[in-house]
PDB file of N, CA, C and O in Angstrom:
ATOM      1  N   UNK A   1       0.727  -1.248  -0.334  1.00  0.00           N
ATOM      2  CA  UNK A   1       0.053  -0.152  -0.171  1.00  0.00           C
ATOM      3  C   UNK A   1       0.745   1.448   0.069  1.00  0.00           C
ATOM      4  O   UNK A   1       1.534   1.634   0.996  1.00  0.00           O
ATOM      5  N   UNK A   2       0.488   2.168  -0.546  1.00  0.00           N
ATOM      6  CA  UNK A   2       1.586   3.682  -0.565  1.00  0.00           C
ATOM      7  C   UNK A   2       1.341   4.341   0.392  1.00  0.00           C
ATOM      8  O   UNK A   2       0.161   4.447   0.727  1.00  0.00           O
ATOM      9  N   UNK A   3       2.073   4.807   0.926  1.00  0.00           N
ATOM     10  CA  UNK A   3       1.817   6.076   1.760  1.00  0.00           C
ATOM     11  C   UNK A   3       1.518   7.063   1.659  1.00  0.00           C
ATOM     12  O   UNK A   3       1.776   7.515   0.543  1.00  0.00           O
ATOM     13  N   UNK A   4       0.995   7.805   2.393  1.00  0.00           N
ATOM     14  CA  UNK A   4       0.274   8.643   2.331  1.00  0.00           C
ATOM     15  C   UNK A   4       1.076   9.687   2.593  1.00  0.00           C
ATOM     16  O   UNK A   4       1.915   9.421   3.454  1.00  0.00           O
ATOM     17  N   UNK A   5       1.147  11.265   1.975  1.00  0.00           N
ATOM     18  CA  UNK A   5       1.820  12.279   1.912  1.00  0.00           C
ATOM     19  C   UNK A   5       1.263  13.247   1.841  1.00  0.00           C
ATOM     20  O   UNK A   5       0.118  13.241   1.389  1.00  0.00           O
ATOM     21  N   UNK A   6       1.844  14.378   2.241  1.00  0.00           N
ATOM     22  CA  UNK A   6       1.788  15.916   2.570  1.00  0.00           C
ATOM     23  C   UNK A   6       1.929  16.565   0.981  1.00  0.00           C
ATOM     24  O   UNK A   6       3.016  17.025   0.633  1.00  0.00           O
ATOM     25  N   UNK A   7       0.965  16.568   0.209  1.00  0.00           N
ATOM     26  CA  UNK A   7       1.369  17.252  -1.056  1.00  0.00           C
ATOM     27  C   UNK A   7       0.546  18.870  -1.305  1.00  0.00           C
ATOM     28  O   UNK A   7      -0.612  19.164  -1.008  1.00  0.00           O
ATOM     29  N   UNK A   8       1.198  19.402  -1.700  1.00  0.00           N
ATOM     30  CA  UNK A   8       0.395  20.883  -2.259  1.00  0.00           C
ATOM     31  C   UNK A   8      -0.890  21.245  -3.758  1.00  0.00           C
ATOM     32  O   UNK A   8      -0.818  21.317  -4.985  1.00  0.00           O
ATOM     33  N   UNK A   9      -1.593  21.337  -3.063  1.00  0.00           N
ATOM     34  CA  UNK A   9      -2.886  21.463  -3.670  1.00  0.00           C
ATOM     35  C   UNK A   9      -4.074  22.659  -4.321  1.00  0.00           C
ATOM     36  O   UNK A   9      -5.094  23.065  -3.765  1.00  0.00           O
ATOM     37  N   UNK A  10      -3.459  23.075  -5.839  1.00  0.00           N
ATOM     38  CA  UNK A  10      -3.920  24.283  -6.123  1.00  0.00           C
ATOM     39  C   UNK A  10      -5.340  23.518  -6.987  1.00  0.00           C
ATOM     40  O   UNK A  10      -5.496  22.555  -7.738  1.00  0.00           O
ATOM     41  N   UNK A  11      -6.160  24.527  -6.402  1.00  0.00           N
ATOM     42  CA  UNK A  11      -7.639  24.178  -7.771  1.00  0.00           C
ATOM     43  C   UNK A  11      -8.213  24.948  -8.524  1.00  0.00           C
ATOM     44  O   UNK A  11      -7.594  25.967  -8.831  1.00  0.00           O
ATOM     45  N   UNK A  12      -9.130  24.809  -8.900  1.00  0.00           N
ATOM     46  CA  UNK A  12      -9.346  26.248  -9.819  1.00  0.00           C
ATOM     47  C   UNK A  12     -10.895  26.125 -10.303  1.00  0.00           C
ATOM     48  O   UNK A  12     -11.709  25.273  -9.948  1.00  0.00           O
ATOM     49  N   UNK A  13     -11.121  27.445 -11.409  1.00  0.00           N
ATOM     50  CA  UNK A  13     -12.802  27.310 -10.689  1.00  0.00           C
ATOM     51  C   UNK A  13     -13.470  26.923 -12.397  1.00  0.00           C
ATOM     52  O   UNK A  13     -14.562  26.610 -12.871  1.00  0.00           O
ATOM     53  N   UNK A  14     -12.191  27.148 -12.859  1.00  0.00           N
ATOM     54  CA  UNK A  14     -12.672  26.328 -14.571  1.00  0.00           C
ATOM     55  C   UNK A  14     -11.005  25.589 -14.989  1.00  0.00           C
ATOM     56  O   UNK A  14      -9.894  25.618 -14.461  1.00  0.00           O
ATOM     57  N   UNK A  15     -11.507  25.057 -16.029  1.00  0.00           N
ATOM     58  CA  UNK A  15     -11.322  23.430 -16.574  1.00  0.00           C
ATOM     59  C   UNK A  15      -9.844  24.740 -17.471  1.00  0.00           C
ATOM     60  O   UNK A  15      -8.624  24.583 -17.418  1.00  0.00           O
ATOM     61  N   UNK A  16     -10.339  25.473 -17.920  1.00  0.00           N
ATOM     62  CA  UNK A  16      -9.390  26.816 -18.806  1.00  0.00           C
ATOM     63  C   UNK A  16      -8.074  27.062 -17.902  1.00  0.00           C
ATOM     64  O   UNK A  16      -6.950  26.831 -18.349  1.00  0.00           O
ATOM     65  N   UNK A  17      -8.329  27.609 -16.433  1.00  0.00           N
ATOM     66  CA  UNK A  17      -7.344  27.761 -16.038  1.00  0.00           C
ATOM     67  C   UNK A  17      -6.170  26.689 -15.440  1.00  0.00           C
ATOM     68  O   UNK A  17      -4.949  26.655 -15.284  1.00  0.00           O
ATOM     69  N   UNK A  18      -7.294  25.886 -15.226  1.00  0.00           N
ATOM     70  CA  UNK A  18      -6.171  24.242 -14.833  1.00  0.00           C
ATOM     71  C   UNK A  18      -5.153  23.817 -15.898  1.00  0.00           C
ATOM     72  O   UNK A  18      -4.168  23.088 -15.779  1.00  0.00           O
ATOM     73  N   UNK A  19      -5.622  24.430 -16.926  1.00  0.00           N
ATOM     74  CA  UNK A  19      -4.774  23.842 -18.026  1.00  0.00           C
ATOM     75  C   UNK A  19      -3.865  25.093 -18.541  1.00  0.00           C
ATOM     76  O   UNK A  19      -2.884  24.761 -19.207  1.00  0.00           O
ATOM     77  N   UNK A  20      -4.034  26.310 -18.349  1.00  0.00           N
ATOM     78  CA  UNK A  20      -2.957  27.109 -18.391  1.00  0.00           C
ATOM     79  C   UNK A  20      -1.753  27.092 -16.912  1.00  0.00           C
ATOM     80  O   UNK A  20      -0.590  27.479 -16.796  1.00  0.00           O
ATOM     81  N   UNK A  21      -2.303  26.726 -16.377  1.00  0.00           N
ATOM     82  CA  UNK A  21      -1.313  26.599 -14.398  1.00  0.00           C
ATOM     83  C   UNK A  21      -0.106  25.182 -15.324  1.00  0.00           C
ATOM     84  O   UNK A  21       1.113  25.267 -15.468  1.00  0.00           O
ATOM     85  N   UNK A  22      -1.100  23.939 -15.820  1.00  0.00           N
ATOM     86  CA  UNK A  22      -0.350  23.247 -15.729  1.00  0.00           C
ATOM     87  C   UNK A  22       0.781  24.092 -17.565  1.00  0.00           C
ATOM     88  O   UNK A  22       1.991  24.303 -17.643  1.00  0.00           O
ATOM     89  N   UNK A  23       0.201  24.216 -18.143  1.00  0.00           N
ATOM     90  CA  UNK A  23       1.678  24.947 -19.685  1.00  0.00           C
ATOM     91  C   UNK A  23       2.832  25.827 -18.577  1.00  0.00           C
ATOM     92  O   UNK A  23       4.000  25.497 -18.372  1.00  0.00           O
ATOM     93  N   UNK A  24       1.940  27.273 -17.840  1.00  0.00           N
ATOM     94  CA  UNK A  24       3.371  27.812 -17.203  1.00  0.00           C
ATOM     95  C   UNK A  24       4.128  26.570 -16.801  1.00  0.00           C
ATOM     96  O   UNK A  24       5.055  26.087 -17.451  1.00  0.00           O
ATOM     97  N   UNK A  25       3.632  26.089 -15.637  1.00  0.00           N
ATOM     98  CA  UNK A  25       4.934  25.257 -14.796  1.00  0.00           C
ATOM     99  C   UNK A  25       5.605  24.308 -15.771  1.00  0.00           C
ATOM    100  O   UNK A  25       6.616  23.730 -15.372  1.00  0.00           O
ATOM    101  N   UNK A  26       5.250  24.120 -16.766  1.00  0.00           N
ATOM    102  CA  UNK A  26       5.424  23.217 -17.815  1.00  0.00           C
ATOM    103  C   UNK A  26       7.015  24.142 -18.634  1.00  0.00           C
ATOM    104  O   UNK A  26       8.180  23.746 -18.660  1.00  0.00           O
ATOM    105  N   UNK A  27       6.598  25.044 -19.031  1.00  0.00           N
ATOM    106  CA  UNK A  27       7.496  26.216 -19.450  1.00  0.00           C
ATOM    107  C   UNK A  27       8.471  26.102 -18.418  1.00  0.00           C
ATOM    108  O   UNK A  27       9.510  25.464 -18.584  1.00  0.00           O
ATOM    109  N   UNK A  28       8.181  26.696 -17.349  1.00  0.00           N
ATOM    110  CA  UNK A  28       8.906  27.387 -16.512  1.00  0.00           C
ATOM    111  C   UNK A  28       9.880  26.009 -15.808  1.00  0.00           C
ATOM    112  O   UNK A  28      10.693  26.421 -14.981  1.00  0.00           O
ATOM    113  N   UNK A  29       9.897  24.911 -15.960  1.00  0.00           N
ATOM    114  CA  UNK A  29      10.382  23.570 -15.165  1.00  0.00           C
ATOM    115  C   UNK A  29       9.854  23.366 -14.156  1.00  0.00           C
ATOM    116  O   UNK A  29      10.677  22.694 -13.535  1.00  0.00           O
ATOM    117  N   UNK A  30       8.694  23.543 -13.328  1.00  0.00           N
ATOM    118  CA  UNK A  30       8.104  23.426 -12.341  1.00  0.00           C
ATOM    119  C   UNK A  30       7.417  21.955 -12.088  1.00  0.00           C
ATOM    120  O   UNK A  30       6.248  22.110 -12.440  1.00  0.00           O
ATOM    121  N   UNK A  31       7.608  20.467 -11.600  1.00  0.00           N
ATOM    122  CA  UNK A  31       7.225  19.842 -11.370  1.00  0.00           C
ATOM    123  C   UNK A  31       6.059  19.813 -10.923  1.00  0.00           C
ATOM    124  O   UNK A  31       5.787  20.747 -10.169  1.00  0.00           O
ATOM    125  N   UNK A  32       4.960  18.792 -11.189  1.00  0.00           N
ATOM    126  CA  UNK A  32       3.754  19.230 -10.792  1.00  0.00           C
ATOM    127  C   UNK A  32       2.903  18.237 -11.566  1.00  0.00           C
ATOM    128  O   UNK A  32       3.530  17.629 -12.433  1.00  0.00           O
ATOM    129  N   UNK A  33       1.287  17.862 -11.415  1.00  0.00           N
ATOM    130  CA  UNK A  33       0.388  16.964 -12.312  1.00  0.00           C
ATOM    131  C   UNK A  33      -0.388  17.323 -12.691  1.00  0.00           C
ATOM    132  O   UNK A  33       0.039  18.320 -12.110  1.00  0.00           O
ATOM    133  N   UNK A  34      -1.982  17.855 -13.533  1.00  0.00           N
ATOM    134  CA  UNK A  34      -2.969  17.629 -12.968  1.00  0.00           C
ATOM    135  C   UNK A  34      -3.652  16.430 -11.971  1.00  0.00           C
ATOM    136  O   UNK A  34      -2.937  15.444 -12.145  1.00  0.00           O
ATOM    137  N   UNK A  35      -4.267  16.236 -11.418  1.00  0.00           N
ATOM    138  CA  UNK A  35      -4.870  15.605 -10.676  1.00  0.00           C
ATOM    139  C   UNK A  35      -6.530  15.780 -11.055  1.00  0.00           C
ATOM    140  O   UNK A  35      -6.969  16.644 -11.813  1.00  0.00           O
ATOM    141  N   UNK A  36      -7.241  14.878 -10.431  1.00  0.00           N
ATOM    142  CA  UNK A  36      -8.652  15.144 -10.325  1.00  0.00           C
ATOM    143  C   UNK A  36      -8.734  16.010  -8.825  1.00  0.00           C
ATOM    144  O   UNK A  36      -7.749  16.103  -8.093  1.00  0.00           O
ATOM    145  N   UNK A  37      -9.650  16.432  -8.600  1.00  0.00           N
ATOM    146  CA  UNK A  37      -9.539  17.084  -7.072  1.00  0.00           C
ATOM    147  C   UNK A  37     -10.226  16.205  -5.958  1.00  0.00           C
ATOM    148  O   UNK A  37     -11.247  15.534  -6.107  1.00  0.00           O
ATOM    149  N   UNK A  38      -9.545  16.325  -4.926  1.00  0.00           N
ATOM    150  CA  UNK A  38      -9.369  14.648  -4.182  1.00  0.00           C
ATOM    151  C   UNK A  38     -10.874  14.890  -3.239  1.00  0.00           C
ATOM    152  O   UNK A  38     -11.401  16.000  -3.167  1.00  0.00           O
ATOM    153  N   UNK A  39     -11.232  14.104  -2.802  1.00  0.00           N
ATOM    154  CA  UNK A  39     -12.632  14.504  -1.672  1.00  0.00           C
ATOM    155  C   UNK A  39     -12.778  14.962  -0.760  1.00  0.00           C
ATOM    156  O   UNK A  39     -13.805  15.028  -0.084  1.00  0.00           O
ATOM    157  N   UNK A  40     -11.719  15.383  -0.566  1.00  0.00           N
ATOM    158  CA  UNK A  40     -11.595  16.112   0.757  1.00  0.00           C
ATOM    159  C   UNK A  40     -11.394  17.497   0.289  1.00  0.00           C
ATOM    160  O   UNK A  40     -11.013  18.396   1.039  1.00  0.00           O
ATOM    161  N   UNK A  41     -11.690  17.672  -1.117  1.00  0.00           N
ATOM    162  CA  UNK A  41     -11.447  19.416  -1.012  1.00  0.00           C
ATOM    163  C   UNK A  41     -12.969  19.177  -1.425  1.00  0.00           C
ATOM    164  O   UNK A  41     -13.677  18.207  -1.152  1.00  0.00           O
ATOM    165  N   UNK A  42     -13.265  20.261  -2.119  1.00  0.00           N
ATOM    166  CA  UNK A  42     -14.208  21.088  -2.834  1.00  0.00           C
ATOM    167  C   UNK A  42     -13.927  22.873  -3.805  1.00  0.00           C
ATOM    168  O   UNK A  42     -13.898  24.067  -3.505  1.00  0.00           O
ATOM    169  N   UNK A  43     -13.742  21.820  -5.326  1.00  0.00           N
ATOM    170  CA  UNK A  43     -13.314  22.842  -5.770  1.00  0.00           C
ATOM    171  C   UNK A  43     -14.531  23.014  -7.424  1.00  0.00           C
ATOM    172  O   UNK A  43     -14.878  21.921  -7.872  1.00  0.00           O
ATOM    173  N   UNK A  44     -15.000  24.093  -8.079  1.00  0.00           N
ATOM    174  CA  UNK A  44     -15.409  24.452  -9.408  1.00  0.00           C
ATOM    175  C   UNK A  44     -15.431  23.138 -10.465  1.00  0.00           C
ATOM    176  O   UNK A  44     -16.273  22.288 -10.755  1.00  0.00           O
ATOM    177  N   UNK A  45     -13.896  23.466 -10.931  1.00  0.00           N
ATOM    178  CA  UNK A  45     -13.892  22.302 -12.332  1.00  0.00           C
ATOM    179  C   UNK A  45     -13.528  20.908 -11.679  1.00  0.00           C
ATOM    180  O   UNK A  45     -14.673  20.510 -11.461  1.00  0.00           O
ATOM    181  N   UNK A  46     -13.013  20.282 -11.395  1.00  0.00           N
ATOM    182  CA  UNK A  46     -12.852  19.251 -10.710  1.00  0.00           C
ATOM    183  C   UNK A  46     -11.523  19.084 -10.849  1.00  0.00           C
ATOM    184  O   UNK A  46     -11.165  18.065 -10.259  1.00  0.00           O
ATOM    185  N   UNK A  47     -10.474  19.763 -11.481  1.00  0.00           N
ATOM    186  CA  UNK A  47      -8.754  19.511 -11.952  1.00  0.00           C
ATOM    187  C   UNK A  47      -8.611  20.230 -10.728  1.00  0.00           C
ATOM    188  O   UNK A  47      -9.390  21.076 -10.289  1.00  0.00           O
ATOM    189  N   UNK A  48      -7.101  19.650  -9.993  1.00  0.00           N
ATOM    190  CA  UNK A  48      -6.504  20.640  -8.985  1.00  0.00           C
ATOM    191  C   UNK A  48      -4.747  20.074  -9.734  1.00  0.00           C
ATOM    192  O   UNK A  48      -4.478  19.049 -10.360  1.00  0.00           O
ATOM    193  N   UNK A  49      -4.098  20.918  -9.436  1.00  0.00           N
ATOM    194  CA  UNK A  49      -2.334  20.776  -8.973  1.00  0.00           C
ATOM    195  C   UNK A  49      -2.113  20.228  -8.492  1.00  0.00           C
ATOM    196  O   UNK A  49      -2.609  20.413  -7.381  1.00  0.00           O
ATOM    197  N   UNK A  50      -1.178  18.921  -8.574  1.00  0.00           N
ATOM    198  CA  UNK A  50      -0.667  18.745  -7.365  1.00  0.00           C
ATOM    199  C   UNK A  50       0.480  18.546  -7.627  1.00  0.00           C
ATOM    200  O   UNK A  50       0.751  18.104  -8.743  1.00  0.00           O
ATOM    201  N   UNK A  51       1.798  18.885  -6.417  1.00  0.00           N
ATOM    202  CA  UNK A  51       3.237  19.521  -6.401  1.00  0.00           C
ATOM    203  C   UNK A  51       3.606  19.419  -4.936  1.00  0.00           C
ATOM    204  O   UNK A  51       3.037  19.535  -3.851  1.00  0.00           O
ATOM    205  N   UNK A  52       4.848  19.143  -5.407  1.00  0.00           N
ATOM    206  CA  UNK A  52       5.623  19.233  -3.661  1.00  0.00           C
ATOM    207  C   UNK A  52       5.357  19.555  -2.928  1.00  0.00           C
ATOM    208  O   UNK A  52       4.281  20.040  -3.277  1.00  0.00           O
ATOM    209  N   UNK A  53       5.509  19.866  -1.347  1.00  0.00           N
ATOM    210  CA  UNK A  53       4.764  21.367  -0.669  1.00  0.00           C
ATOM    211  C   UNK A  53       6.307  22.116  -0.334  1.00  0.00           C
ATOM    212  O   UNK A  53       6.426  23.131   0.351  1.00  0.00           O
ATOM    213  N   UNK A  54       7.847  21.099  -1.214  1.00  0.00           N
ATOM    214  CA  UNK A  54       8.437  23.006  -1.510  1.00  0.00           C
ATOM    215  C   UNK A  54       8.259  23.630  -1.917  1.00  0.00           C
ATOM    216  O   UNK A  54       8.203  24.761  -1.434  1.00  0.00           O
ATOM    217  N   UNK A  55       8.038  23.337  -3.124  1.00  0.00           N
ATOM    218  CA  UNK A  55       7.108  24.441  -3.995  1.00  0.00           C
ATOM    219  C   UNK A  55       6.293  25.468  -3.609  1.00  0.00           C
ATOM    220  O   UNK A  55       5.943  26.443  -4.273  1.00  0.00           O
ATOM    221  N   UNK A  56       6.062  25.224  -2.668  1.00  0.00           N
ATOM    222  CA  UNK A  56       4.774  26.458  -2.313  1.00  0.00           C
ATOM    223  C   UNK A  56       5.150  27.797  -3.011  1.00  0.00           C
ATOM    224  O   UNK A  56       4.700  28.110  -4.114  1.00  0.00           O
ATOM    225  N   UNK A  57       6.217  28.749  -2.112  1.00  0.00           N
ATOM    226  CA  UNK A  57       6.475  29.670  -2.733  1.00  0.00           C
ATOM    227  C   UNK A  57       6.917  29.931  -3.607  1.00  0.00           C
ATOM    228  O   UNK A  57       6.403  30.933  -4.105  1.00  0.00           O
ATOM    229  N   UNK A  58       7.835  29.449  -4.235  1.00  0.00           N
ATOM    230  CA  UNK A  58       7.780  29.398  -6.149  1.00  0.00           C
ATOM    231  C   UNK A  58       6.009  29.177  -7.014  1.00  0.00           C
ATOM    232  O   UNK A  58       5.450  29.845  -7.883  1.00  0.00           O
ATOM    233  N   UNK A  59       5.711  28.282  -6.466  1.00  0.00           N
ATOM    234  CA  UNK A  59       4.000  28.534  -7.113  1.00  0.00           C
ATOM    235  C   UNK A  59       3.051  29.850  -6.878  1.00  0.00           C
ATOM    236  O   UNK A  59       2.311  30.368  -7.715  1.00  0.00           O
ATOM    237  N   UNK A  60       3.302  30.326  -5.283  1.00  0.00           N
ATOM    238  CA  UNK A  60       3.227  31.125  -5.223  1.00  0.00           C
ATOM    239  C   UNK A  60       3.666  32.760  -6.122  1.00  0.00           C
ATOM    240  O   UNK A  60       3.177  33.872  -6.322  1.00  0.00           O
ATOM    241  N   UNK A  61       4.339  32.329  -6.296  1.00  0.00           N
ATOM    242  CA  UNK A  61       5.003  34.085  -7.173  1.00  0.00           C
ATOM    243  C   UNK A  61       4.629  33.967  -8.549  1.00  0.00           C
ATOM    244  O   UNK A  61       4.054  34.874  -9.152  1.00  0.00           O
ATOM    245  N   UNK A  62       4.933  32.903  -9.042  1.00  0.00           N
ATOM    246  CA  UNK A  62       4.534  32.038 -10.334  1.00  0.00           C
ATOM    247  C   UNK A  62       2.918  32.847 -10.702  1.00  0.00           C
ATOM    248  O   UNK A  62       2.656  33.682 -11.568  1.00  0.00           O
ATOM    249  N   UNK A  63       1.871  32.088  -9.469  1.00  0.00           N
ATOM    250  CA  UNK A  63       0.751  32.500  -9.813  1.00  0.00           C
ATOM    251  C   UNK A  63       0.879  33.967 -10.124  1.00  0.00           C
ATOM    252  O   UNK A  63       0.509  34.504 -11.168  1.00  0.00           O
ATOM    253  N   UNK A  64       1.466  34.567  -9.059  1.00  0.00           N
ATOM    254  CA  UNK A  64       1.355  36.147  -9.056  1.00  0.00           C
ATOM    255  C   UNK A  64       1.916  36.318 -10.266  1.00  0.00           C
ATOM    256  O   UNK A  64       1.037  36.325 -11.128  1.00  0.00           O
ATOM    257  N   UNK A  65       2.977  36.457 -10.697  1.00  0.00           N
ATOM    258  CA  UNK A  65       3.830  37.020 -11.801  1.00  0.00           C
ATOM    259  C   UNK A  65       2.943  36.994 -13.354  1.00  0.00           C
ATOM    260  O   UNK A  65       2.810  37.733 -14.329  1.00  0.00           O
ATOM    261  N   UNK A  66       2.238  35.057 -12.677  1.00  0.00           N
ATOM    262  CA  UNK A  66       2.030  35.260 -14.350  1.00  0.00           C
ATOM    263  C   UNK A  66       0.444  35.783 -14.464  1.00  0.00           C
ATOM    264  O   UNK A  66      -0.099  35.888 -15.564  1.00  0.00           O
ATOM    265  N   UNK A  67      -0.623  36.279 -12.509  1.00  0.00           N
ATOM    266  CA  UNK A  67      -1.883  36.092 -12.809  1.00  0.00           C
ATOM    267  C   UNK A  67      -2.172  35.038 -13.369  1.00  0.00           C
ATOM    268  O   UNK A  67      -2.194  35.036 -14.599  1.00  0.00           O
ATOM    269  N   UNK A  68      -2.390  34.182 -12.848  1.00  0.00           N
ATOM    270  CA  UNK A  68      -3.581  33.042 -13.083  1.00  0.00           C
ATOM    271  C   UNK A  68      -4.653  33.093 -12.283  1.00  0.00           C
ATOM    272  O   UNK A  68      -4.935  33.743 -11.276  1.00  0.00           O
ATOM    273  N   UNK A  69      -5.148  32.349 -12.871  1.00  0.00           N
ATOM    274  CA  UNK A  69      -6.493  32.443 -11.871  1.00  0.00           C
ATOM    275  C   UNK A  69      -6.732  30.884 -10.894  1.00  0.00           C
ATOM    276  O   UNK A  69      -7.058  29.806 -11.390  1.00  0.00           O
ATOM    277  N   UNK A  70      -6.560  31.052  -9.941  1.00  0.00           N
ATOM    278  CA  UNK A  70      -6.760  29.937  -8.958  1.00  0.00           C
ATOM    279  C   UNK A  70      -8.024  30.070  -7.688  1.00  0.00           C
ATOM    280  O   UNK A  70      -8.148  31.098  -7.024  1.00  0.00           O
ATOM    281  N   UNK A  71      -8.765  29.039  -7.533  1.00  0.00           N
ATOM    282  CA  UNK A  71      -9.215  29.160  -6.657  1.00  0.00           C
ATOM    283  C   UNK A  71      -8.520  28.760  -5.119  1.00  0.00           C
ATOM    284  O   UNK A  71      -9.053  29.471  -4.268  1.00  0.00           O
ATOM    285  N   UNK A  72      -7.591  27.924  -4.574  1.00  0.00           N
ATOM    286  CA  UNK A  72      -7.336  28.036  -3.632  1.00  0.00           C
ATOM    287  C   UNK A  72      -6.301  27.099  -3.967  1.00  0.00           C
ATOM    288  O   UNK A  72      -6.269  26.354  -4.946  1.00  0.00           O
ATOM    289  N   UNK A  73      -5.386  27.229  -2.966  1.00  0.00           N
ATOM    290  CA  UNK A  73      -3.496  26.620  -2.824  1.00  0.00           C
ATOM    291  C   UNK A  73      -4.304  25.889  -1.035  1.00  0.00           C
ATOM    292  O   UNK A  73      -5.105  26.458  -0.294  1.00  0.00           O
ATOM    293  N   UNK A  74      -3.891  24.992  -0.936  1.00  0.00           N
ATOM    294  CA  UNK A  74      -3.570  24.130   0.119  1.00  0.00           C
ATOM    295  C   UNK A  74      -3.123  22.869   0.358  1.00  0.00           C
ATOM    296  O   UNK A  74      -2.860  21.931  -0.394  1.00  0.00           O
ATOM    297  N   UNK A  75      -3.090  22.982   1.308  1.00  0.00           N
ATOM    298  CA  UNK A  75      -2.015  21.235   1.561  1.00  0.00           C
ATOM    299  C   UNK A  75      -2.653  20.607   1.588  1.00  0.00           C
ATOM    300  O   UNK A  75      -3.718  21.125   1.926  1.00  0.00           O
ATOM    301  N   UNK A  76      -2.770  19.149   1.343  1.00  0.00           N
ATOM    302  CA  UNK A  76      -3.266  17.924   1.032  1.00  0.00           C
ATOM    303  C   UNK A  76      -2.258  16.716   1.724  1.00  0.00           C
ATOM    304  O   UNK A  76      -1.087  16.472   1.432  1.00  0.00           O
ATOM    305  N   UNK A  77      -3.272  15.944   2.905  1.00  0.00           N
ATOM    306  CA  UNK A  77      -2.094  14.008   3.114  1.00  0.00           C
ATOM    307  C   UNK A  77      -3.132  13.659   1.717  1.00  0.00           C
ATOM    308  O   UNK A  77      -4.338  13.881   1.606  1.00  0.00           O
ATOM    309  N   UNK A  78      -2.072  12.962   0.613  1.00  0.00           N
ATOM    310  CA  UNK A  78      -2.905  12.246  -0.348  1.00  0.00           C
ATOM    311  C   UNK A  78      -2.145  10.598  -0.764  1.00  0.00           C
ATOM    312  O   UNK A  78      -2.703   9.844  -1.562  1.00  0.00           O
TER     313      UNK A  78
END
């Protein structure tokens, strides 16, 4: 059984916002992936960006710099 770990989760109101996040992160070399929104989280479009907790400050800066539209940024055990 896989051990659960703490992850950084970014949720979005629209699928377009989630895909924009994925494209920006890939172009900037930031590790992560789109996942279905975890059941413990509520978000509009059903997609979330999952990344390592150590990338929190880098992601916050990127979101602000690129004016990405996010719903919520939180820590979640997955």
